C-alpha atoms as an extended CHARMM CRD file, in Angstrom:
* protein
*
        80  EXT
         1         1  MET       CA            131.5430000000       41.1670000000      172.8650000000  PROA      1               0.0000000000
         2         2  ARG       CA            128.4430000000       43.0180000000      171.8990000000  PROA      2               0.0000000000
         3         3  LYS       CA            129.7810000000       46.2440000000      173.3740000000  PROA      3               0.0000000000
         4         4  ALA       CA            133.0300000000       45.8340000000      171.4410000000  PROA      4               0.0000000000
         5         5  LEU       CA            131.1570000000       45.4670000000      168.1410000000  PROA      5               0.0000000000
         6         6  LEU       CA            129.0010000000       48.5140000000      168.8950000000  PROA      6               0.0000000000
         7         7  ALA       CA            132.0930000000       50.5390000000      169.8050000000  PROA      7               0.0000000000
         8         8  ALA       CA            133.8780000000       49.4650000000      166.5960000000  PROA      8               0.0000000000
         9         9  ALA       CA            130.8170000000       50.3570000000      164.5120000000  PROA      9               0.0000000000
        10        10  ALA       CA            130.5420000000       53.7480000000      166.2120000000  PROA      10              0.0000000000
        11        11  LEU       CA            134.2180000000       54.5170000000      165.5720000000  PROA      11              0.0000000000
        12        12  THR       CA            133.8980000000       53.4590000000      161.9380000000  PROA      12              0.0000000000
        13        13  LEU       CA            130.8870000000       55.7420000000      161.4130000000  PROA      13              0.0000000000
        14        14  ALA       CA            132.6610000000       58.6000000000      163.1600000000  PROA      14              0.0000000000
        15        15  GLY       CA            135.7000000000       58.1370000000      160.8980000000  PROA      15              0.0000000000
        16        16  LEU       CA            133.5440000000       58.1160000000      157.7610000000  PROA      16              0.0000000000
        17        17  THR       CA            131.7090000000       61.2320000000      158.8570000000  PROA      17              0.0000000000
        18        18  GLY       CA            134.9520000000       63.0530000000      159.5700000000  PROA      18              0.0000000000
        19        19  ALA       CA            136.4630000000       62.0430000000      156.2250000000  PROA      19              0.0000000000
        20        20  SER       CA            133.4680000000       63.2010000000      154.2220000000  PROA      20              0.0000000000
        21        21  ALA       CA            133.4250000000       66.5910000000      155.9530000000  PROA      21              0.0000000000
        22        22  GLN       CA            136.8110000000       67.6030000000      154.5280000000  PROA      22              0.0000000000
        23        23  THR       CA            136.3790000000       69.7250000000      151.4160000000  PROA      23              0.0000000000
        24        24  THR       CA            139.0660000000       71.5850000000      149.5320000000  PROA      24              0.0000000000
        25        25  VAL       CA            138.1440000000       74.5520000000      147.3650000000  PROA      25              0.0000000000
        26        26  ILE       CA            140.7550000000       76.0070000000      145.0300000000  PROA      26              0.0000000000
        27        27  GLU       CA            140.0010000000       79.3910000000      143.5350000000  PROA      27              0.0000000000
        28        28  ARG       CA            142.2250000000       81.0200000000      140.9770000000  PROA      28              0.0000000000
        29        29  ASP       CA            142.1150000000       84.6110000000      139.9180000000  PROA      29              0.0000000000
        30        30  ALA       CA            142.3190000000       84.8460000000      136.1560000000  PROA      30              0.0000000000
        31        31  PRO       CA            143.8060000000       87.9740000000      134.6260000000  PROA      31              0.0000000000
        32        32  ASP       CA            141.4210000000       90.4530000000      133.0840000000  PROA      32              0.0000000000
        33        33  ARG       CA            140.8480000000       89.9610000000      129.3900000000  PROA      33              0.0000000000
        34        34  VAL       CA            141.5350000000       92.7090000000      126.9360000000  PROA      34              0.0000000000
        35        35  VAL       CA            139.3310000000       92.9980000000      123.8750000000  PROA      35              0.0000000000
        36        36  VAL       CA            140.5580000000       95.1720000000      121.0310000000  PROA      36              0.0000000000
        37        37  ASP       CA            137.9970000000       96.3050000000      118.5000000000  PROA      37              0.0000000000
        38        38  ARG       CA            139.5530000000       96.8010000000      115.1220000000  PROA      38              0.0000000000
        39        39  PRO       CA            137.7950000000       98.7500000000      112.4300000000  PROA      39              0.0000000000
        40        40  ALA       CA            136.7380000000       96.8660000000      109.3630000000  PROA      40              0.0000000000
        41        41  THR       CA            139.2880000000       97.3050000000      106.6160000000  PROA      41              0.0000000000
        42        42  THR       CA            138.7240000000       97.1180000000      102.9420000000  PROA      42              0.0000000000
        43        43  SER       CA            141.6840000000       95.3890000000      101.4100000000  PROA      43              0.0000000000
        44        44  SER       CA            142.1490000000       93.9110000000       97.9950000000  PROA      44              0.0000000000
        45        45  THR       CA            143.9840000000       90.6760000000       97.2960000000  PROA      45              0.0000000000
        46        46  THR       CA            145.2520000000       89.6290000000       93.8760000000  PROA      46              0.0000000000
        47        47  VAL       CA            146.5090000000       86.1090000000       93.2190000000  PROA      47              0.0000000000
        48        48  GLU       CA            148.4590000000       85.3090000000       90.0410000000  PROA      48              0.0000000000
        49        49  ARG       CA            149.5850000000       81.7800000000       89.1360000000  PROA      49              0.0000000000
        50        50  ARG       CA            151.9400000000       80.7920000000       86.3620000000  PROA      50              0.0000000000
        51        51  GLU       CA            153.0050000000       77.3430000000       85.2140000000  PROA      51              0.0000000000
        52        52  SER       CA            155.7320000000       76.5400000000       82.7260000000  PROA      52              0.0000000000
        53        53  THR       CA            155.3360000000       73.2070000000       80.9420000000  PROA      53              0.0000000000
        54        54  SER       CA            158.8150000000       73.3050000000       79.4120000000  PROA      54              0.0000000000
        55        55  THR       CA            160.7330000000       73.6950000000       82.7140000000  PROA      55              0.0000000000
        56        56  GLY       CA            158.1900000000       72.1110000000       85.0800000000  PROA      56              0.0000000000
        57        57  CYS       CA            158.1990000000       75.1500000000       87.3700000000  PROA      57              0.0000000000
        58        58  SER       CA            155.2230000000       77.0260000000       88.7620000000  PROA      58              0.0000000000
        59        59  SER       CA            154.9620000000       80.3120000000       90.6100000000  PROA      59              0.0000000000
        60        60  LYS       CA            152.3050000000       81.9790000000       92.7110000000  PROA      60              0.0000000000
        61        61  THR       CA            152.2730000000       85.7200000000       93.3920000000  PROA      61              0.0000000000
        62        62  VAL       CA            149.9680000000       87.2270000000       96.0100000000  PROA      62              0.0000000000
        63        63  THR       CA            149.5670000000       91.0000000000       96.2620000000  PROA      63              0.0000000000
        64        64  LYS       CA            147.6330000000       92.6070000000       99.0990000000  PROA      64              0.0000000000
        65        65  GLU       CA            146.7590000000       96.2890000000       99.4190000000  PROA      65              0.0000000000
        66        66  ASN       CA            144.9240000000       97.8500000000      102.3480000000  PROA      66              0.0000000000
        67        67  ASP       CA            142.7000000000      100.9270000000      102.4070000000  PROA      67              0.0000000000
        68        68  VAL       CA            145.6260000000      103.1900000000      103.3620000000  PROA      68              0.0000000000
        69        69  GLY       CA            147.5100000000      102.2300000000      100.2270000000  PROA      69              0.0000000000
        70        70  ASP       CA            150.1590000000       99.9620000000      101.7540000000  PROA      70              0.0000000000
        71        71  ARG       CA            151.0010000000       97.1160000000       99.3830000000  PROA      71              0.0000000000
        72        72  LYS       CA            152.7750000000       93.8140000000      100.0120000000  PROA      72              0.0000000000
        73        73  THR       CA            153.7070000000       91.2360000000       97.3740000000  PROA      73              0.0000000000
        74        74  VAL       CA            154.9140000000       87.6900000000       98.0640000000  PROA      74              0.0000000000
        75        75  THR       CA            156.0830000000       85.2850000000       95.3430000000  PROA      75              0.0000000000
        76        76  LYS       CA            156.5700000000       81.5470000000       95.8010000000  PROA      76              0.0000000000
        77        77  GLU       CA            158.2070000000       79.4290000000       93.1180000000  PROA      77              0.0000000000
        78        78  SER       CA            158.5310000000       75.6540000000       93.0330000000  PROA      78              0.0000000000
        79        79  CYS       CA            160.1280000000       73.3350000000       90.4990000000  PROA      79              0.0000000000
        80        80  ASP       CA            159.6010000000       69.5940000000       90.2180000000  PROA      80              0.0000000000
């Protein structure tokens, strides 16, 4: 009986040792990162807001101009 208990204990320890020795390592190769340096630009932004109390409408106009001279204007109007 004593030998059976010692044999069972030895097998249990051997199983635990074998289970703890298994290690899985997953390595992934990430793609190289690209960094783009953009020169500092000097752009001007003009915001104009208008509200009409008689109609209940308001508008917002945003104009942006970069250092090259390109200009873009966007107008948004909302009425209650």
